[in-house]
Backbone as CSV, one residue per row, in Angstrom:
resi,resn,N_x,N_y,N_z,CA_x,CA_y,CA_z,C_x,C_y,C_z
1,MET,108.386,97.387,87.840,107.558,96.855,88.911,106.977,95.514,88.475
2,SER,107.641,94.450,88.822,107.125,93.139,88.471,105.935,92.808,89.369
3,GLU,105.088,91.908,88.895,103.872,91.567,89.629,104.157,91.029,91.013
4,ASP,105.244,90.295,91.185,105.543,89.722,92.489,106.054,90.767,93.477
5,VAL,106.395,91.947,93.008,106.910,92.988,93.889,105.783,93.836,94.471
6,TYR,104.884,94.320,93.656,103.848,95.240,94.122,102.547,94.977,93.388
7,GLN,101.486,94.763,94.141,100.175,94.479,93.566,99.146,95.540,93.960
8,GLY,99.560,96.583,94.650,98.646,97.559,95.215,98.091,98.558,94.219
9,TRP,97.617,99.668,94.765,96.955,100.720,94.020,97.780,101.149,92.816
10,ALA,97.172,101.118,91.655,97.721,101.617,90.394,98.921,100.834,89.871
11,ALA,99.185,99.647,90.413,100.323,98.860,89.932,100.171,98.533,88.454
12,SER,98.976,98.151,88.038,98.785,97.810,86.621,98.865,99.059,85.746
13,LEU,98.428,100.185,86.261,98.530,101.443,85.516,99.996,101.743,85.208
14,LEU,100.851,101.570,86.188,102.275,101.838,86.009,102.937,100.786,85.116
15,ARG,102.591,99.521,85.328,103.218,98.437,84.556,102.729,98.352,83.120
16,GLU,101.431,98.578,82.904,100.827,98.286,81.608,100.414,99.505,80.786
17,ASP,100.087,100.599,81.422,99.451,101.705,80.713,100.345,102.908,80.454
18,LEU,101.217,103.230,81.381,102.128,104.355,81.181,103.378,103.859,80.471
19,GLN,103.709,104.478,79.349,104.894,104.096,78.580,105.936,105.197,78.705
20,LEU,107.103,104.847,79.217,108.176,105.826,79.360,108.690,106.234,77.986
21,VAL,108.689,107.548,77.733,109.197,108.101,76.475,110.625,108.578,76.668
22,SER,110.881,109.289,77.791,112.229,109.789,78.053,112.412,110.107,79.529
23,ALA,113.673,110.151,79.936,114.057,110.561,81.285,115.392,111.274,81.173
24,SER,115.549,112.367,81.918,116.807,113.109,81.875,117.085,113.734,83.232
25,LYS,118.320,114.186,83.395,118.805,114.736,84.655,119.038,116.235,84.509
26,ASP,119.122,116.933,85.645,119.477,118.367,85.724,118.464,119.289,85.080
27,PRO,117.312,119.523,85.599,116.731,118.800,86.732,116.146,117.478,86.263
28,GLY,115.701,116.654,87.204,115.068,115.396,86.835,113.807,115.654,86.017
29,LYS,113.696,114.973,84.890,112.530,115.104,84.018,112.156,113.730,83.485
30,THR,110.859,113.501,83.329,110.369,112.303,82.659,109.199,112.670,81.760
31,VAL,109.008,111.860,80.730,107.850,111.999,79.852,107.267,110.602,79.649
32,PHE,105.961,110.475,79.859,105.247,109.232,79.634,104.162,109.445,78.591
33,ARG,103.828,108.378,77.867,102.692,108.371,76.937,101.611,107.503,77.565
34,TYR,100.369,107.956,77.454,99.246,107.230,78.038,98.023,107.383,77.138
35,THR,97.345,106.261,76.859,96.094,106.288,76.103,94.965,105.917,77.053
36,VAL,93.932,106.752,77.101,92.825,106.588,78.044,92.035,105.314,77.737
37,LYS,91.931,104.445,78.745,91.191,103.191,78.645,89.782,103.367,79.222
38,PRO,88.816,102.555,78.769,87.442,102.659,79.282,87.359,102.523,80.804
39,GLY,88.154,101.637,81.382,88.125,101.434,82.828,88.687,102.589,83.630
40,HIS,89.274,103.574,82.970,89.828,104.750,83.640,88.929,105.977,83.458
41,CYS,87.746,105.759,82.894,86.846,106.880,82.578,85.716,107.037,83.590
42,ASN,85.183,108.249,83.634,83.981,108.515,84.415,82.758,108.144,83.568
43,ARG,81.561,108.370,84.073,80.356,107.968,83.343,80.110,108.807,82.089
44,LEU,80.851,109.901,81.913,80.727,110.727,80.707,81.709,110.284,79.616
45,GLY,82.525,109.256,79.915,83.464,108.753,78.922,84.776,109.503,78.853
46,ASN,85.066,110.283,79.893,86.326,111.034,79.965,87.186,110.492,81.103
47,LEU,88.502,110.715,80.997,89.422,110.270,82.041,88.933,110.772,83.396
48,HIS,88.773,109.859,84.332,88.299,110.194,85.679,89.318,111.083,86.380
49,GLY,88.854,112.070,87.115,89.750,112.986,87.822,90.667,112.280,88.799
50,GLY,90.164,111.244,89.465,90.998,110.485,90.387,92.098,109.735,89.664
51,CYS,91.790,109.259,88.468,92.806,108.575,87.665,93.845,109.584,87.177
52,THR,93.398,110.762,86.786,94.328,111.827,86.386,95.290,112.126,87.531
53,SER,94.754,112.256,88.741,95.592,112.523,89.916,96.580,111.394,90.167
54,THR,96.124,110.158,90.016,97.000,109.013,90.220,98.126,109.007,89.194
55,ILE,97.793,109.284,87.941,98.824,109.340,86.892,99.854,110.410,87.224
56,PHE,99.383,111.584,87.646,100.326,112.648,88.019,101.180,112.233,89.215
57,ASP,100.580,111.602,90.208,101.324,111.161,91.390,102.462,110.231,90.967
58,LEU,102.144,109.238,90.145,103.153,108.284,89.672,104.205,108.960,88.797
59,ALA,103.747,109.704,87.801,104.672,110.281,86.815,105.595,111.326,87.428
60,THR,105.055,112.227,88.231,105.920,113.251,88.814,106.932,112.632,89.770
61,THR,106.531,111.598,90.488,107.465,110.928,91.395,108.640,110.336,90.629
62,THR,108.394,109.831,89.427,109.491,109.246,88.652,110.524,110.280,88.229
63,SER,110.151,111.560,88.210,111.128,112.583,87.834,112.239,112.715,88.878
64,LEU,112.032,112.136,90.062,113.080,112.121,91.086,114.145,111.062,90.795
65,ALA,113.782,110.019,90.057,114.716,108.909,89.826,116.045,109.349,89.197
66,PRO,116.037,110.228,88.195,117.326,110.603,87.589,118.279,111.347,88.533
67,ILE,117.757,111.917,89.623,118.632,112.663,90.535,118.881,111.916,91.841
68,ALA,118.214,110.774,92.034,118.302,110.034,93.295,119.682,109.402,93.478
69,LYS,120.074,109.310,94.754,121.295,108.599,95.146,121.097,108.160,96.592
70,PRO,121.912,107.282,97.117,121.719,106.827,98.490,121.607,108.006,99.470
71,GLY,120.515,108.017,100.237,120.279,109.081,101.203,119.673,110.342,100.615
72,TYR,119.445,110.376,99.312,118.881,111.564,98.662,117.815,111.130,97.649
73,TRP,116.589,111.068,98.097,115.423,110.736,97.283,115.468,109.339,96.669
74,ALA,116.263,108.443,97.237,116.348,107.073,96.743,115.052,106.296,96.975
75,TYR,114.270,106.668,98.006,113.002,105.991,98.305,111.805,106.751,97.716
76,ALA,112.064,107.835,97.006,111.050,108.641,96.299,110.066,109.378,97.197
77,GLY,110.210,109.285,98.500,109.399,110.079,99.414,107.923,109.720,99.442
78,VAL,107.168,110.521,100.198,105.711,110.391,100.287,105.090,111.753,99.998
79,SER,103.882,111.725,99.473,103.209,112.970,99.092,102.783,113.781,100.306
80,ARG,102.974,115.083,100.215,102.447,116.050,101.191,101.258,116.765,100.577
81,THR,101.412,117.138,99.308,100.348,117.842,98.589,100.328,117.357,97.143
82,LEU,99.157,117.381,96.551,99.009,117.103,95.130,97.847,117.959,94.652
83,ASN,98.182,119.013,93.944,97.179,119.961,93.466,97.039,119.805,91.952
84,VAL,95.884,119.337,91.503,95.643,119.110,90.083,94.651,120.136,89.557
85,THR,94.968,120.707,88.410,94.062,121.622,87.721,93.630,120.957,86.424
86,TYR,92.319,120.749,86.283,91.744,120.095,85.108,91.305,121.175,84.124
87,LEU,91.863,121.172,82.935,91.581,122.226,81.965,90.633,121.787,80.852
88,ARG,90.784,120.544,80.395,89.947,120.019,79.304,89.631,118.558,79.596
89,PRO,88.458,118.087,79.176,88.175,116.658,79.328,89.066,115.849,78.386
90,ILE,89.416,114.647,78.824,90.271,113.767,78.022,89.449,112.511,77.734
91,PRO,88.908,112.396,76.525,88.008,111.279,76.220,88.717,109.936,76.064
92,GLU,87.953,108.872,76.263,88.440,107.518,76.041,89.098,107.422,74.670
93,GLY,90.260,106.778,74.626,90.990,106.596,73.377,91.988,107.696,73.061
94,GLU,91.876,108.832,73.747,92.819,109.939,73.518,94.186,109.576,74.090
95,THR,95.246,109.956,73.389,96.601,109.733,73.872,97.187,111.057,74.334
96,VAL,97.787,111.012,75.519,98.402,112.207,76.096,99.862,111.921,76.432
97,LEU,100.631,112.992,76.536,101.993,112.932,77.051,101.978,113.560,78.435
98,VAL,102.594,112.909,79.386,102.664,113.413,80.755,104.113,113.809,81.014
99,GLU,104.342,115.122,81.042,105.682,115.672,81.245,105.830,116.066,82.711
100,SER,106.888,115.600,83.351,107.115,115.876,84.771,108.517,116.414,84.977
101,GLU,108.646,117.263,85.990,109.940,117.896,86.242,110.104,118.208,87.720
102,VAL,111.349,118.047,88.204,111.699,118.463,89.554,111.902,119.973,89.526
103,VAL,111.111,120.700,90.286,111.271,122.146,90.407,112.352,122.446,91.443
104,HIS,112.298,121.722,92.554,113.286,121.883,93.626,113.345,120.582,94.417
105,ALA,114.530,120.144,94.760,114.694,118.985,95.629,115.743,119.305,96.670
106,GLY,115.279,119.502,97.893,116.185,119.715,99.011,116.448,118.396,99.716
107,ARG,117.034,118.493,100.889,117.356,117.282,101.638,116.097,116.555,102.102
108,ARG,115.059,117.278,102.523,113.844,116.656,103.064,112.583,116.918,102.239
109,LEU,112.513,118.047,101.535,111.304,118.413,100.794,111.623,118.623,99.323
110,CYS,110.627,118.334,98.486,110.797,118.632,97.065,109.487,119.148,96.490
111,SER,109.612,119.833,95.380,108.475,120.352,94.635,108.595,119.857,93.203
112,LEU,107.535,119.220,92.718,107.505,118.647,91.381,106.355,119.271,90.611
113,MET,106.443,119.271,89.291,105.314,119.757,88.502,105.067,118.803,87.346
114,GLY,103.822,118.769,86.914,103.449,117.916,85.802,102.500,118.622,84.861
115,VAL,102.604,118.274,83.589,101.714,118.808,82.558,101.257,117.634,81.699
116,MET,99.963,117.513,81.511,99.388,116.484,80.657,98.935,117.162,79.377
117,LYS,99.544,116.751,78.241,99.255,117.379,76.954,98.684,116.358,75.976
118,ARG,97.720,116.797,75.188,97.197,115.947,74.124,98.326,115.718,73.124
119,GLU,98.596,114.471,72.798,99.742,114.168,71.941,99.575,114.740,70.538
120,ARG,98.386,114.693,69.994,98.202,115.061,68.581,98.397,116.543,68.291
121,ASP,98.180,117.414,69.296,98.327,118.848,69.018,98.998,119.647,70.139
122,GLY,99.392,118.975,71.218,100.097,119.654,72.312,99.220,120.472,73.244
123,ALA,97.890,120.400,73.079,96.991,121.161,73.959,97.141,120.681,75.403
124,VAL,97.252,121.619,76.343,97.375,121.277,77.758,96.007,120.855,78.280
125,MET,95.954,119.656,78.852,94.701,119.079,79.342,94.570,119.225,80.859
126,ALA,95.697,119.107,81.572,95.705,119.213,83.031,97.126,119.532,83.478
127,THR,97.238,120.127,84.657,98.542,120.431,85.248,98.520,120.025,86.717
128,CYS,99.706,119.892,87.305,99.744,119.611,88.743,101.002,120.172,89.384
129,GLU,100.872,120.399,90.679,101.982,120.706,91.569,101.995,119.600,92.607
130,HIS,103.146,119.010,92.855,103.242,117.871,93.760,104.365,118.117,94.754
131,GLY,104.025,118.155,96.032,105.008,118.312,97.097,105.235,116.995,97.806
132,LYS,106.500,116.661,98.061,106.831,115.399,98.725,107.814,115.650,99.860
133,VAL,107.837,114.699,100.796,108.826,114.701,101.871,109.630,113.417,101.754
134,SER,110.932,113.516,101.951,111.813,112.360,101.851,111.618,111.426,103.038
135,ILE,111.689,110.123,102.757,111.635,109.110,103.814,112.926,108.290,103.823
136,ASP,113.941,108.776,103.130,115.214,108.055,103.068,115.832,107.943,104.450
137,PRO,116.342,106.748,104.782,117.069,106.620,106.054,118.433,107.292,105.934
138,GLU,118.981,107.607,107.079,120.331,108.184,107.099,121.318,107.189,106.490
139,VAL,122.244,107.694,105.712,123.293,106.847,105.137,124.448,106.826,106.117
140,PRO,124.837,105.629,106.561,125.938,105.555,107.528,127.239,106.103,106.940
141,LYS,127.953,106.851,107.752,129.248,107.393,107.323,130.311,106.338,107.577
142,LEU,131.134,106.142,106.590,132.190,105.121,106.703,133.462,105.694,107.242
């Protein structure tokens, strides 16, 4: 995502803060590394819940990329639901791994899941379920 392409919500988070560790197919999976910055924290010095949700929204959506093709999740869809469960606070400076996976991807609907783990010991910090609907246009038949 170059700056001239998208400047909206969370563009800098995606461009500068989330580091892709791996991506694989069957099912689509991605792993990102993220270190909590002061500007992403609440007044208690922990990752803000809204920022956690945004990270999950971005990261889980990327798990569709390895399985996408014209007419099938190529536009990554739009969110229908995003259910986040916060298990532990994530303090400023902590590094986490955000693991995302396609649970199911049909023609119009998909179900994704995400797990945010503390990198140093693998402790689960937060989880999410993310439902999306496809917005791909019909692919013309030749």
